[in-house]
Residue, then its C-alpha position, 0 to 999 in steps of 0.5 A: m500500500a505504501g507504493h500507492g500513496t507514493d504514486a499519488v504524490e508523485g503524480v501531483i508533483m509531476g502535474l505541477q512541474n508540467n504546469q510550471a514548464a508550460l507557463e515558462a514556455i508561454v512567458g518565453l514566447a510572449e517575450e519573444i513576440a514583444r521583442t520581434s514584433p513591435e506592433s504586437a508588443d502590447k498584446a504580447m505583454q498582456i499574455l505575459e502578465l496573464a501567464r505570470s498571474l497564474d498561481a503555479r504554487p502547489d495546492q496543499a488541499t489537493i496534495e492532502d487529498a492525494i496522500d489521503a487517497g494513497t494511504d486509504g485514510d490511515l493517517s491522522d489529520s496532523r500527520l496528513r497535514s505534516a506530510s502534505s506540508a513536506v511535499v509542498r516544501s519539496i516542490r518549492d525547493e525544486a522550483 
């Protein structure tokens, strides 16, 4: 059963990392458009601002749900919060 919980957490981490990579690509493209096409610079900057406004930080409640599902509810609330906080810190440290 321990592997199942690890898989759920790893799935959440991978999803967040994929989202971050997509946001970085959007930001890069918007910056390139702004530099290379002066007539489109205003729209490119709007795209850039929108991409930067998206919150790519990990959602602790979603992580708690994944851990809880992966452990079949075997963790106490305090241990669940502690584990999800550790995952959030780990994701932020990797960013």
